[in-house]
C-alpha positions in Angstrom: -4.0 7.2 -5.4 -2.8 6.9 -9.0 0.6 5.5 -9.8 1.0 3.3 -6.7 -0.3 0.2 -5.0 -3.4 0.7 -2.9 -3.0 -1.0 0.5 -5.4 -1.7 3.2 -4.3 1.3 5.1 -5.1 3.5 2.1 -8.6 2.0 1.9 -9.1 2.7 5.6 -8.0 6.3 5.2 -10.3 6.7 2.2 -13.3 5.4 4.3 -12.3 7.7 7.2 -12.1 10.7 4.9 -15.3 10.0 3.0 -17.5 9.1 5.9 -16.0 10.9 8.8 -16.2 7.8 11.0 -13.3 7.5 13.5 -10.1 6.0 12.0 -10.3 3.0 14.3 -13.9 2.2 13.1 -12.9 2.6 9.5 -10.1 0.0 10.0 -12.6 -2.4 11.5 -15.1 -1.8 8.7 -12.6 -2.4 5.9 -11.2 -5.5 7.7 -14.7 -6.9 8.1 -15.6 -6.4 4.5 -12.4 -8.0 3.2 -12.8 -10.9 5.6 -16.4 -11.5 4.5 -15.3 -11.5 0.8 -12.5 -14.0 1.6 -14.7 -16.3 3.6 -17.4 -16.4 0.8 -14.7 -17.3 -1.7 -13.4 -20.1 0.6 -16.9 -21.5 0.8 -16.9 -21.6 -3.1 -19.4 -18.7 -3.5 -19.1 -16.0 -6.1 -18.8 -12.4 -4.8 -20.3 -9.7 -7.1 -19.6 -6.1 -6.2 -21.8 -3.9 -8.3 -19.8 -1.4 -10.4 -16.5 -3.3 -9.6 -16.8 -6.9 -10.8 -17.2 -10.5 -9.8 -14.8 -12.8 -8.0 -15.3 -16.5 -8.6 -13.5 -19.7 -7.6 -12.8 -22.2 -10.4 -11.9 -25.8 -9.8 -9.0 -26.8 -12.0 -8.5 -30.5 -12.8 -5.2 -32.4 -12.5 -3.1 -32.1 -15.7 0.3 -32.8 -17.0 2.7 -29.9 -17.3 6.2 -29.7 -18.6 9.3 -28.2 -17.1 10.4 -25.7 -19.8 14.1 -26.0 -18.9 14.4 -29.8 -18.9 11.3 -30.9 -20.9 10.4 -33.4 -18.2 6.6 -33.9 -17.7 5.3 -33.3 -14.2 1.8 -33.8 -12.8 0.1 -30.6 -11.7 -2.3 -31.2 -8.8 -5.9 -30.3 -8.9 -6.5 -26.9 -7.3 -8.9 -24.0 -6.9 -8.1 -20.8 -8.8 -9.5 -17.3 -8.0 -10.7 -15.3 -11.0 -11.9 -11.7 -11.3 -14.2 -10.4 -14.1 -14.4 -6.6 -14.1 -17.8 -5.0 -14.6 -18.5 -2.9 -17.7 -18.7 0.2 -15.4 -15.1 -0.5 -14.2 -13.8 -1.1 -17.7 -15.3 2.2 -18.9 -13.9 4.0 -15.9 -10.4 2.6 -16.5 -10.5 3.4 -20.2 -12.0 6.9 -19.7 -15.1 6.2 -21.7 -18.7 6.8 -20.9 
């Protein structure tokens, strides 16, 4: 899968090929896993996937921003931001080190 964007269908195909479960069941499985991750993040929980990394939600306060074109200050509303911290295993795998 190198050199392209991995999509849900690619993940479903990989699960089907690796486990031998029917394609329809692999689609349901991938959708359920992704849905559970999303729901946990919506609840404000961190999601740690061993060997992959940790997804967390940060609360960002209101702040003043500036339009770079006009220089006019504009308020930026408070929001929740999703962050991902890769595990050391993933970092080493991407960099080809042990």
